[in-house]
Steps between C-alpha positions, in 0.01 A plus 500: 500500500668818378439795733753751368341836405151365566251738661377299798248604764512344847164520679519498880793627704581272791772244562413315180447812289827655614697181422329470161580858405866454591520172306356660188724807523807279541411340166472823309127564510343844533301451819205686649338401830140593578313470829179654631667569839662839551868586551468508878393135519768390256781719631739212571515401131494833318862627538646162404287481185565857391876463536476209255316715247165323548195721442219512757130573461346500847158581643303367203519278192510681163337293230713659228816376675364144497399520134837624370709239686665215309431270796340524843621307804247470783595464865302230690289745698357666188190341340557420134143611431536874573381731221841635383635145457192395304538807280866419433420138414242620248781700338711183477737573788641183657424458871680263733570458870828516691511119543447445128771751408750361750441138398611582147844594633541209745663173397487318835216250562202647687277347766188716539257479792150646505176454694263713701673411825829343603714604206751706700556222753527239223737703282724593794514142627559365149794735454656378824448136400689555176775698674549221755520260204804687371353737244547876481144634497338838436166540680286801407222618274196607697713479817833667565694589185313533166610262226592797281761607757653152484505519121678836525771371735820305452467254790334198343345193664461137396122533511226749582205465740222755451186584687253607232173688554193491279573863410838398359345210310249736338777649286702196387523370143808273482589450869575127546610359837662157496306419817174683576322465835132578559406469867134605518243738354245668728313831501740793482559820304143513377537878507731457198348209307151489349418178686657200672533311172714780361728488802532119475583522130774750580660261752489213251704703249813389685478178292410671173836462327623181663573198283493123557849494652412761767350428842179627660475459879131503593281485804231308316292465818405863434204464263574823317863405446385163368252664265736755343790255452324207334641572155848639568789354298759460776557193718291517815645438846207494739515548875406176674286474807705394802504502877460860609567681822794621700820325395315287247656375179454607142483206261532541127644358182841651432541561126808441295667841535540753221840601637771308681834650598406801289452294182165474323345154474221350295194447723394142555230335701442587865743271675462457873288570804673695775379650826601836643423614854313830546629715789266618775559859381276426198166390648172438322364342182606795289863462601484128424403600147765775479776264618384219270509734200846628592631142540369395159627810323841475667525132403407580141784754484757257639470570872637221719309325778764618748484860379121508508479361854775732627310801367181375667677442831634857505192681371315709758221645290463858375390815684130593518380149415340356814811630679509466878542841667467459878311342788326734743302367797502152336352643177708444184513775235564424129573732208348374173495836323589333169152340501350745252216275379238273653671172412810603694285581805331159480838327498622707792195431717519127426848492657361567849305275735445778758243783490615786277445873533528596134601844372399560138471792264672745270413578140258250347592316180156444351431139591295532820544294818230232484758221465613573858169436671549134589864525607423803717209315657733213588807693614434866586361609837509865394546693175648850500482689170697810404585711194295588195338156484390478864132567441483248215675239715263551792199498264601161353647330807385685810206270567720191542700599806551796733620787283609862522644777284836658580606852408868413459755222548563634851130469578481151346794368703363649821155351439659161427705520818187555709299231318760221522519261795789274605552231237347707218665616179505857367548489123548785255383346171342782300355347177560846350780703351678748726498805278226690681728545803850371417761488225474119488418187696845501665446848647161388630645188663787693652259752653292219646811337646621828652164555667504147638852564629377810680223295661756245617722767656202638692408161649 
């Protein structure tokens, strides 16, 4: 792909947009970056872009700029359906995403992980499994470093592990992972897609360009995953049911690897049945599925049994995912701020066999909360709702258990403290995005944890 002297527009200035703009400029393109945010919000990027000679159009999108570009590269947070992009496409302007662009300049084999929930844990764990098996691995994409930044650098890996979102899959055309992982598909991002079917179709695009010698790692017990992957071309490796629970084993067929000692191999039949032990730091059915997928994908890429188990033994989970915070007056507090949809809340509640005081809320994502009714009836002794969605949450769920609205996180934590009794659980598991009150789910979880820490110091 020749970029020299091409007039390329980058839409969306964040970590991904900044890295994309620099990549394009380094290859001789004339680059403009556009974002609807103003200079104050984007202040950390502006001087570094201007000193590279990259033009900026901030505060709005100008349709004429889109229409006169040779190509448009979209950052993941920008819908590919906005009016200026549609207008440019009608004029024949090519439109692609950062992942698609980067993949055209990457030679190393790619393992891509997607799903509504669990993809960050799975991708991180998978990367560690391959590292412990002796490979040099780059882990990034939707987490950490964008793939385009890797493509722009000189430090190369043996293989690449990517977390991929549906937004990134919306703008692919040739992206082809050697191993593609689909964990689950449940209601999410319905504020961006016309319906659930559209969202599911976006997730399934991860297999779109795979061929018969590629691998697809699937959680086929998820009925939607099963439905959207019936006709894919790649070889399926399906998560097997096994004994679940703390310290339980993952059983699965280990495929003939694609790579061994850094050398590509021809795939053969799945060869053997091995068992890996799940650490207690990864409780619940959802983590059984995440670990199983990581084990299969690592095996497909040449990961060793010893390397996979070593990574599992040393893995302690990721922040803001059912993360233990503190015990106060025999009440345990957990931060599950990453639970930004209803399916994640269900999985979190199912991990506990004690009464739960549940804190939910934030900015709604268009799917409603009806799916939570039964699990809240079984597990939650009180529901505390906050943020923009609090009235909707109480309207849909408030008749199931004791419920209350909170004016802030401080108010929610204080109400939970007074409602919980010795032996109970206080769980922040919002089922909503954080952007009504915070810069992201991590900031929300950190605030919750600080407030719990203050409670502990006062007791």
